[in-house]
TORKOL-4160 file (C-alpha; in steps of 0.2 Angstrom, whole numbers, padded with zeros to 4 digits, m for minus):
352
<pt num="1" X="0000" Y="0000" Z="0000"/>
<pt num="2" X="0006" Y="0017" Z="m0004"/>
<pt num="3" X="0013" Y="0027" Z="0010"/>
<pt num="4" X="0003" Y="0043" Z="0013"/>
<pt num="5" X="0018" Y="0055" Z="0011"/>
<pt num="6" X="0023" Y="0048" Z="m0006"/>
<pt num="7" X="0005" Y="0049" Z="m0011"/>
<pt num="8" X="0003" Y="0067" Z="m0005"/>
<pt num="9" X="0019" Y="0072" Z="m0014"/>
<pt num="10" X="0013" Y="0065" Z="m0030"/>
<pt num="11" X="m0004" Y="0073" Z="m0029"/>
<pt num="12" X="0004" Y="0090" Z="m0024"/>
<pt num="13" X="0017" Y="0089" Z="m0038"/>
<pt num="14" X="0002" Y="0086" Z="m0050"/>
<pt num="15" X="m0007" Y="0101" Z="m0043"/>
<pt num="16" X="0009" Y="0112" Z="m0045"/>
<pt num="17" X="0012" Y="0106" Z="m0063"/>
<pt num="18" X="m0006" Y="0106" Z="m0070"/>
<pt num="19" X="m0019" Y="0111" Z="m0056"/>
<pt num="20" X="m0021" Y="0129" Z="m0061"/>
<pt num="21" X="m0030" Y="0130" Z="m0077"/>
<pt num="22" X="m0041" Y="0142" Z="m0086"/>
<pt num="23" X="m0058" Y="0135" Z="m0083"/>
<pt num="24" X="m0070" Y="0148" Z="m0091"/>
<pt num="25" X="m0067" Y="0164" Z="m0100"/>
<pt num="26" X="m0082" Y="0175" Z="m0103"/>
<pt num="27" X="m0082" Y="0184" Z="m0119"/>
<pt num="28" X="m0086" Y="0201" Z="m0111"/>
<pt num="29" X="m0073" Y="0199" Z="m0097"/>
<pt num="30" X="m0058" Y="0210" Z="m0096"/>
<pt num="31" X="m0041" Y="0203" Z="m0092"/>
<pt num="32" X="m0041" Y="0209" Z="m0074"/>
<pt num="33" X="m0058" Y="0203" Z="m0070"/>
<pt num="34" X="m0053" Y="0185" Z="m0065"/>
<pt num="35" X="m0053" Y="0174" Z="m0050"/>
<pt num="36" X="m0046" Y="0157" Z="m0046"/>
<pt num="37" X="m0056" Y="0144" Z="m0037"/>
<pt num="38" X="m0048" Y="0128" Z="m0029"/>
<pt num="39" X="m0060" Y="0114" Z="m0026"/>
<pt num="40" X="m0063" Y="0095" Z="m0025"/>
<pt num="41" X="m0058" Y="0084" Z="m0040"/>
<pt num="42" X="m0072" Y="0071" Z="m0039"/>
<pt num="43" X="m0084" Y="0078" Z="m0052"/>
<pt num="44" X="m0075" Y="0091" Z="m0061"/>
<pt num="45" X="m0087" Y="0091" Z="m0076"/>
<pt num="46" X="m0102" Y="0094" Z="m0066"/>
<pt num="47" X="m0093" Y="0107" Z="m0055"/>
<pt num="48" X="m0088" Y="0116" Z="m0071"/>
<pt num="49" X="m0106" Y="0115" Z="m0079"/>
<pt num="50" X="m0117" Y="0118" Z="m0064"/>
<pt num="51" X="m0107" Y="0130" Z="m0053"/>
<pt num="52" X="m0092" Y="0138" Z="m0061"/>
<pt num="53" X="m0098" Y="0142" Z="m0079"/>
<pt num="54" X="m0114" Y="0150" Z="m0073"/>
<pt num="55" X="m0105" Y="0161" Z="m0061"/>
<pt num="56" X="m0092" Y="0166" Z="m0074"/>
<pt num="57" X="m0106" Y="0171" Z="m0086"/>
<pt num="58" X="m0117" Y="0180" Z="m0074"/>
<pt num="59" X="m0102" Y="0190" Z="m0066"/>
<pt num="60" X="m0092" Y="0192" Z="m0082"/>
<pt num="61" X="m0076" Y="0185" Z="m0075"/>
<pt num="62" X="m0063" Y="0174" Z="m0081"/>
<pt num="63" X="m0063" Y="0158" Z="m0070"/>
<pt num="64" X="m0047" Y="0148" Z="m0066"/>
<pt num="65" X="m0049" Y="0132" Z="m0057"/>
<pt num="66" X="m0038" Y="0120" Z="m0047"/>
<pt num="67" X="m0045" Y="0103" Z="m0044"/>
<pt num="68" X="m0038" Y="0090" Z="m0032"/>
<pt num="69" X="m0039" Y="0082" Z="m0015"/>
<pt num="70" X="m0043" Y="0093" Z="0000"/>
<pt num="71" X="m0028" Y="0088" Z="0010"/>
<pt num="72" X="m0016" Y="0090" Z="m0004"/>
<pt num="73" X="m0022" Y="0107" Z="m0009"/>
<pt num="74" X="m0021" Y="0113" Z="0009"/>
<pt num="75" X="m0003" Y="0107" Z="0010"/>
<pt num="76" X="0000" Y="0117" Z="m0006"/>
<pt num="77" X="m0008" Y="0133" Z="0001"/>
<pt num="78" X="0002" Y="0131" Z="0017"/>
<pt num="79" X="0019" Y="0131" Z="0007"/>
<pt num="80" X="0014" Y="0144" Z="m0005"/>
<pt num="81" X="0001" Y="0156" Z="0002"/>
<pt num="82" X="0003" Y="0167" Z="m0013"/>
<pt num="83" X="m0002" Y="0154" Z="m0026"/>
<pt num="84" X="m0015" Y="0165" Z="m0034"/>
<pt num="85" X="m0030" Y="0155" Z="m0027"/>
<pt num="86" X="m0044" Y="0167" Z="m0022"/>
<pt num="87" X="m0057" Y="0155" Z="m0015"/>
<pt num="88" X="m0054" Y="0138" Z="m0008"/>
<pt num="89" X="m0066" Y="0124" Z="m0005"/>
<pt num="90" X="m0060" Y="0112" Z="0009"/>
<pt num="91" X="m0066" Y="0098" Z="0020"/>
<pt num="92" X="m0070" Y="0104" Z="0038"/>
<pt num="93" X="m0054" Y="0098" Z="0046"/>
<pt num="94" X="m0043" Y="0107" Z="0033"/>
<pt num="95" X="m0054" Y="0123" Z="0035"/>
<pt num="96" X="m0051" Y="0123" Z="0054"/>
<pt num="97" X="m0033" Y="0120" Z="0051"/>
<pt num="98" X="m0032" Y="0134" Z="0038"/>
<pt num="99" X="m0040" Y="0147" Z="0049"/>
<pt num="100" X="m0029" Y="0142" Z="0063"/>
<pt num="101" X="m0014" Y="0145" Z="0052"/>
<pt num="102" X="m0021" Y="0162" Z="0047"/>
<pt num="103" X="m0023" Y="0158" Z="0028"/>
<pt num="104" X="m0040" Y="0165" Z="0026"/>
<pt num="105" X="m0047" Y="0183" Z="0027"/>
<pt num="106" X="m0059" Y="0187" Z="0041"/>
<pt num="107" X="m0076" Y="0186" Z="0034"/>
<pt num="108" X="m0089" Y="0200" Z="0034"/>
<pt num="109" X="m0105" Y="0190" Z="0034"/>
<pt num="110" X="m0116" Y="0205" Z="0031"/>
<pt num="111" X="m0110" Y="0204" Z="0013"/>
<pt num="112" X="m0118" Y="0187" Z="0011"/>
<pt num="113" X="m0137" Y="0188" Z="0009"/>
<pt num="114" X="m0139" Y="0169" Z="0009"/>
<pt num="115" X="m0130" Y="0168" Z="0026"/>
<pt num="116" X="m0146" Y="0169" Z="0035"/>
<pt num="117" X="m0152" Y="0153" Z="0026"/>
<pt num="118" X="m0140" Y="0143" Z="0037"/>
<pt num="119" X="m0144" Y="0135" Z="0053"/>
<pt num="120" X="m0137" Y="0143" Z="0069"/>
<pt num="121" X="m0125" Y="0129" Z="0071"/>
<pt num="122" X="m0119" Y="0131" Z="0053"/>
<pt num="123" X="m0117" Y="0150" Z="0056"/>
<pt num="124" X="m0107" Y="0147" Z="0072"/>
<pt num="125" X="m0095" Y="0135" Z="0062"/>
<pt num="126" X="m0093" Y="0149" Z="0049"/>
<pt num="127" X="m0089" Y="0162" Z="0062"/>
<pt num="128" X="m0077" Y="0151" Z="0071"/>
<pt num="129" X="m0067" Y="0146" Z="0055"/>
<pt num="130" X="m0070" Y="0160" Z="0043"/>
<pt num="131" X="m0076" Y="0146" Z="0031"/>
<pt num="132" X="m0094" Y="0145" Z="0026"/>
<pt num="133" X="m0101" Y="0127" Z="0025"/>
<pt num="134" X="m0110" Y="0124" Z="0009"/>
<pt num="135" X="m0114" Y="0105" Z="0010"/>
<pt num="136" X="m0115" Y="0092" Z="0023"/>
<pt num="137" X="m0109" Y="0074" Z="0020"/>
<pt num="138" X="m0107" Y="0058" Z="0030"/>
<pt num="139" X="m0100" Y="0041" Z="0029"/>
<pt num="140" X="m0108" Y="0024" Z="0025"/>
<pt num="141" X="m0105" Y="0007" Z="0018"/>
<pt num="142" X="m0106" Y="0001" Z="0000"/>
<pt num="143" X="m0107" Y="m0017" Z="m0004"/>
<pt num="144" X="m0110" Y="m0030" Z="m0017"/>
<pt num="145" X="m0126" Y="m0039" Z="m0013"/>
<pt num="146" X="m0121" Y="m0053" Z="m0024"/>
<pt num="147" X="m0107" Y="m0057" Z="m0012"/>
<pt num="148" X="m0112" Y="m0051" Z="0005"/>
<pt num="149" X="m0126" Y="m0042" Z="0015"/>
<pt num="150" X="m0121" Y="m0028" Z="0027"/>
<pt num="151" X="m0132" Y="m0017" Z="0038"/>
<pt num="152" X="m0120" Y="m0012" Z="0053"/>
<pt num="153" X="m0103" Y="m0006" Z="0056"/>
<pt num="154" X="m0098" Y="m0021" Z="0066"/>
<pt num="155" X="m0100" Y="m0032" Z="0051"/>
<pt num="156" X="m0084" Y="m0024" Z="0044"/>
<pt num="157" X="m0075" Y="m0035" Z="0056"/>
<pt num="158" X="m0083" Y="m0051" Z="0049"/>
<pt num="159" X="m0072" Y="m0065" Z="0043"/>
<pt num="160" X="m0083" Y="m0065" Z="0027"/>
<pt num="161" X="m0074" Y="m0049" Z="0022"/>
<pt num="162" X="m0056" Y="m0056" Z="0023"/>
<pt num="163" X="m0045" Y="m0047" Z="0010"/>
<pt num="164" X="m0062" Y="m0039" Z="0003"/>
<pt num="165" X="m0063" Y="m0022" Z="0011"/>
<pt num="166" X="m0057" Y="m0005" Z="0007"/>
<pt num="167" X="m0057" Y="0009" Z="0019"/>
<pt num="168" X="m0052" Y="0028" Z="0017"/>
<pt num="169" X="m0034" Y="0032" Z="0021"/>
<pt num="170" X="m0031" Y="0042" Z="0037"/>
<pt num="171" X="m0026" Y="0058" Z="0027"/>
<pt num="172" X="m0043" Y="0058" Z="0018"/>
<pt num="173" X="m0059" Y="0067" Z="0024"/>
<pt num="174" X="m0066" Y="0052" Z="0032"/>
<pt num="175" X="m0050" Y="0043" Z="0037"/>
<pt num="176" X="m0052" Y="0050" Z="0055"/>
<pt num="177" X="m0070" Y="0043" Z="0055"/>
<pt num="178" X="m0062" Y="0025" Z="0054"/>
<pt num="179" X="m0053" Y="0029" Z="0071"/>
<pt num="180" X="m0070" Y="0034" Z="0079"/>
<pt num="181" X="m0079" Y="0019" Z="0071"/>
<pt num="182" X="m0065" Y="0007" Z="0078"/>
<pt num="183" X="m0067" Y="0015" Z="0095"/>
<pt num="184" X="m0085" Y="0011" Z="0095"/>
<pt num="185" X="m0081" Y="m0007" Z="0090"/>
<pt num="186" X="m0069" Y="m0007" Z="0105"/>
<pt num="187" X="m0082" Y="0000" Z="0117"/>
<pt num="188" X="m0071" Y="0015" Z="0121"/>
<pt num="189" X="m0073" Y="0032" Z="0115"/>
<pt num="190" X="m0058" Y="0039" Z="0105"/>
<pt num="191" X="m0057" Y="0054" Z="0116"/>
<pt num="192" X="m0057" Y="0044" Z="0132"/>
<pt num="193" X="m0040" Y="0036" Z="0128"/>
<pt num="194" X="m0033" Y="0045" Z="0113"/>
<pt num="195" X="m0038" Y="0031" Z="0102"/>
<pt num="196" X="m0028" Y="0017" Z="0110"/>
<pt num="197" X="m0043" Y="0005" Z="0110"/>
<pt num="198" X="m0048" Y="0010" Z="0093"/>
<pt num="199" X="m0031" Y="0006" Z="0086"/>
<pt num="200" X="m0032" Y="m0011" Z="0094"/>
<pt num="201" X="m0049" Y="m0014" Z="0085"/>
<pt num="202" X="m0041" Y="m0008" Z="0069"/>
<pt num="203" X="m0027" Y="m0021" Z="0070"/>
<pt num="204" X="m0042" Y="m0034" Z="0071"/>
<pt num="205" X="m0049" Y="m0026" Z="0056"/>
<pt num="206" X="m0033" Y="m0026" Z="0046"/>
<pt num="207" X="m0035" Y="m0044" Z="0039"/>
<pt num="208" X="m0050" Y="m0038" Z="0030"/>
<pt num="209" X="m0043" Y="m0023" Z="0022"/>
<pt num="210" X="m0035" Y="m0025" Z="0005"/>
<pt num="211" X="m0033" Y="m0006" Z="0002"/>
<pt num="212" X="m0033" Y="0010" Z="0011"/>
<pt num="213" X="m0038" Y="0022" Z="m0003"/>
<pt num="214" X="m0036" Y="0041" Z="m0006"/>
<pt num="215" X="m0047" Y="0043" Z="m0021"/>
<pt num="216" X="m0065" Y="0037" Z="m0023"/>
<pt num="217" X="m0062" Y="0032" Z="m0041"/>
<pt num="218" X="m0051" Y="0018" Z="m0034"/>
<pt num="219" X="m0066" Y="0011" Z="m0026"/>
<pt num="220" X="m0076" Y="0010" Z="m0042"/>
<pt num="221" X="m0062" Y="0001" Z="m0050"/>
<pt num="222" X="m0059" Y="m0012" Z="m0036"/>
<pt num="223" X="m0078" Y="m0016" Z="m0036"/>
<pt num="224" X="m0077" Y="m0018" Z="m0055"/>
<pt num="225" X="m0063" Y="m0030" Z="m0054"/>
<pt num="226" X="m0070" Y="m0040" Z="m0039"/>
<pt num="227" X="m0055" Y="m0035" Z="m0028"/>
<pt num="228" X="m0067" Y="m0029" Z="m0015"/>
<pt num="229" X="m0085" Y="m0034" Z="m0009"/>
<pt num="230" X="m0087" Y="m0019" Z="0003"/>
<pt num="231" X="m0080" Y="m0001" Z="0006"/>
<pt num="232" X="m0082" Y="0013" Z="0018"/>
<pt num="233" X="m0086" Y="0028" Z="0008"/>
<pt num="234" X="m0092" Y="0046" Z="0009"/>
<pt num="235" X="m0110" Y="0048" Z="0002"/>
<pt num="236" X="m0103" Y="0061" Z="m0010"/>
<pt num="237" X="m0095" Y="0047" Z="m0020"/>
<pt num="238" X="m0109" Y="0035" Z="m0020"/>
<pt num="239" X="m0117" Y="0040" Z="m0037"/>
<pt num="240" X="m0100" Y="0040" Z="m0045"/>
<pt num="241" X="m0096" Y="0022" Z="m0039"/>
<pt num="242" X="m0113" Y="0016" Z="m0043"/>
<pt num="243" X="m0113" Y="0023" Z="m0060"/>
<pt num="244" X="m0098" Y="0011" Z="m0064"/>
<pt num="245" X="m0106" Y="m0003" Z="m0053"/>
<pt num="246" X="m0125" Y="m0002" Z="m0054"/>
<pt num="247" X="m0128" Y="m0018" Z="m0043"/>
<pt num="248" X="m0120" Y="m0010" Z="m0028"/>
<pt num="249" X="m0130" Y="m0005" Z="m0013"/>
<pt num="250" X="m0126" Y="0009" Z="0000"/>
<pt num="251" X="m0131" Y="0008" Z="0018"/>
<pt num="252" X="m0130" Y="0020" Z="0033"/>
<pt num="253" X="m0131" Y="0009" Z="0048"/>
<pt num="254" X="m0146" Y="0013" Z="0060"/>
<pt num="255" X="m0133" Y="0016" Z="0074"/>
<pt num="256" X="m0128" Y="0032" Z="0066"/>
<pt num="257" X="m0114" Y="0040" Z="0055"/>
<pt num="258" X="m0101" Y="0053" Z="0056"/>
<pt num="259" X="m0102" Y="0069" Z="0047"/>
<pt num="260" X="m0092" Y="0083" Z="0039"/>
<pt num="261" X="m0095" Y="0100" Z="0031"/>
<pt num="262" X="m0087" Y="0105" Z="0015"/>
<pt num="263" X="m0083" Y="0124" Z="0016"/>
<pt num="264" X="m0078" Y="0139" Z="0006"/>
<pt num="265" X="m0065" Y="0152" Z="0012"/>
<pt num="266" X="m0057" Y="0167" Z="0005"/>
<pt num="267" X="m0038" Y="0167" Z="0004"/>
<pt num="268" X="m0029" Y="0181" Z="0013"/>
<pt num="269" X="m0019" Y="0184" Z="m0003"/>
<pt num="270" X="m0035" Y="0187" Z="m0013"/>
<pt num="271" X="m0037" Y="0204" Z="m0022"/>
<pt num="272" X="m0055" Y="0200" Z="m0028"/>
<pt num="273" X="m0064" Y="0201" Z="m0012"/>
<pt num="274" X="m0080" Y="0208" Z="m0020"/>
<pt num="275" X="m0081" Y="0194" Z="m0032"/>
<pt num="276" X="m0076" Y="0181" Z="m0019"/>
<pt num="277" X="m0091" Y="0186" Z="m0008"/>
<pt num="278" X="m0102" Y="0185" Z="m0024"/>
<pt num="279" X="m0096" Y="0167" Z="m0027"/>
<pt num="280" X="m0099" Y="0161" Z="m0009"/>
<pt num="281" X="m0116" Y="0169" Z="m0010"/>
<pt num="282" X="m0120" Y="0160" Z="m0026"/>
<pt num="283" X="m0114" Y="0143" Z="m0018"/>
<pt num="284" X="m0127" Y="0146" Z="m0004"/>
<pt num="285" X="m0141" Y="0151" Z="m0016"/>
<pt num="286" X="m0156" Y="0141" Z="m0018"/>
<pt num="287" X="m0154" Y="0139" Z="m0036"/>
<pt num="288" X="m0136" Y="0132" Z="m0035"/>
<pt num="289" X="m0140" Y="0122" Z="m0020"/>
<pt num="290" X="m0154" Y="0114" Z="m0029"/>
<pt num="291" X="m0144" Y="0111" Z="m0045"/>
<pt num="292" X="m0129" Y="0102" Z="m0036"/>
<pt num="293" X="m0140" Y="0091" Z="m0025"/>
<pt num="294" X="m0146" Y="0082" Z="m0041"/>
<pt num="295" X="m0138" Y="0064" Z="m0043"/>
<pt num="296" X="m0133" Y="0070" Z="m0060"/>
<pt num="297" X="m0123" Y="0084" Z="m0053"/>
<pt num="298" X="m0112" Y="0084" Z="m0037"/>
<pt num="299" X="m0124" Y="0075" Z="m0026"/>
<pt num="300" X="m0122" Y="0088" Z="m0013"/>
<pt num="301" X="m0134" Y="0089" Z="0002"/>
<pt num="302" X="m0140" Y="0107" Z="0003"/>
<pt num="303" X="m0137" Y="0118" Z="0018"/>
<pt num="304" X="m0149" Y="0132" Z="0012"/>
<pt num="305" X="m0165" Y="0129" Z="0023"/>
<pt num="306" X="m0176" Y="0135" Z="0008"/>
<pt num="307" X="m0170" Y="0119" Z="m0002"/>
<pt num="308" X="m0180" Y="0104" Z="0002"/>
<pt num="309" X="m0176" Y="0087" Z="m0007"/>
<pt num="310" X="m0188" Y="0073" Z="m0011"/>
<pt num="311" X="m0187" Y="0057" Z="m0022"/>
<pt num="312" X="m0171" Y="0053" Z="m0030"/>
<pt num="313" X="m0163" Y="0069" Z="m0026"/>
<pt num="314" X="m0164" Y="0065" Z="m0007"/>
<pt num="315" X="m0156" Y="0048" Z="m0009"/>
<pt num="316" X="m0138" Y="0044" Z="m0003"/>
<pt num="317" X="m0136" Y="0061" Z="0005"/>
<pt num="318" X="m0135" Y="0068" Z="0023"/>
<pt num="319" X="m0153" Y="0074" Z="0024"/>
<pt num="320" X="m0169" Y="0068" Z="0033"/>
<pt num="321" X="m0167" Y="0053" Z="0044"/>
<pt num="322" X="m0148" Y="0051" Z="0039"/>
<pt num="323" X="m0145" Y="0069" Z="0045"/>
<pt num="324" X="m0154" Y="0066" Z="0061"/>
<pt num="325" X="m0143" Y="0052" Z="0066"/>
<pt num="326" X="m0127" Y="0060" Z="0060"/>
<pt num="327" X="m0114" Y="0066" Z="0072"/>
<pt num="328" X="m0101" Y="0079" Z="0068"/>
<pt num="329" X="m0083" Y="0073" Z="0070"/>
<pt num="330" X="m0074" Y="0083" Z="0083"/>
<pt num="331" X="m0061" Y="0090" Z="0071"/>
<pt num="332" X="m0053" Y="0101" Z="0084"/>
<pt num="333" X="m0048" Y="0086" Z="0093"/>
<pt num="334" X="m0044" Y="0076" Z="0077"/>
<pt num="335" X="m0032" Y="0089" Z="0071"/>
<pt num="336" X="m0023" Y="0090" Z="0088"/>
<pt num="337" X="m0020" Y="0071" Z="0087"/>
<pt num="338" X="m0019" Y="0068" Z="0068"/>
<pt num="339" X="0000" Y="0068" Z="0066"/>
<pt num="340" X="0002" Y="0055" Z="0079"/>
<pt num="341" X="m0013" Y="0045" Z="0072"/>
<pt num="342" X="m0005" Y="0046" Z="0054"/>
<pt num="343" X="0011" Y="0038" Z="0061"/>
<pt num="344" X="0002" Y="0024" Z="0070"/>
<pt num="345" X="m0010" Y="0021" Z="0055"/>
<pt num="346" X="0005" Y="0019" Z="0043"/>
<pt num="347" X="0014" Y="0007" Z="0054"/>
<pt num="348" X="m0002" Y="m0003" Z="0056"/>
<pt num="349" X="m0012" Y="m0002" Z="0040"/>
<pt num="350" X="0001" Y="0003" Z="0026"/>
<pt num="351" X="0016" Y="m0007" Z="0032"/>
<pt num="352" X="0023" Y="m0016" Z="0017"/>
């Protein structure tokens, strides 16, 4: 299995060499009317067509884009705060870390007309991190029903899954969730013993784990080849994986799930503040939130309270009953312990 540092290095180099590209050029835009958005690389086509291109057209700006893994893009910003990125979309733990490292501008929420559409808890998160949540996601289990049936987290430890399970790597959005899930399996909450019991449970899980993955596209390929029968995945990836493997099922165990907000922030080095605020407001608008919630788009659960989903649009998202049994990860705690956890994880899970 690939060591996380080597993987991160390759991703970061890829971003440095080719991540920043001209995404959209509106015909009426002047050369100085431009902005660069750094965002996730899971569904670039849909991000382009449903978010970036409409914003570019409506605001007469040149949009430049950087796509990639949240952690890798965060690392790049830390090492090069003058990278030219204006607005960055990150997972919650990276947003918290970025704000603590003073990479973001202090936000003036009065400039966001849609800020009032967020819940009090979401507004509180935004004020604490200078990062506005625009979607909520959570973690569940995908499995091949022709091979196995799963409805609980504890079944991940079943001998029926020996060498047939994939889990997110510790450096990914839901990597820390695996520590918390293992803590539940062990019967000791992670924050009671700093994950000691959880890592013992992970050592018991290891015989089942054929891969710790960093990209959701890896999951689609492994299911297709029969390399795995089950995987722990974020709900944002479900539609993409099922598109390649229509027979797969997705379940969020009744015992609950762990959740993460994806957020949007303005880099301190940005000189396009007016347009940056307009971009964030567009991200929160009912029109965009409804559009990107579609399974044919980004499959993003809305945070705008005016957007209500039903039918297919409500499937495989952190909404309704799933949202009610979702618990937010304590990312402040996670970030304080992550360096130590990464070392232990690689010694245990990624050791050759």
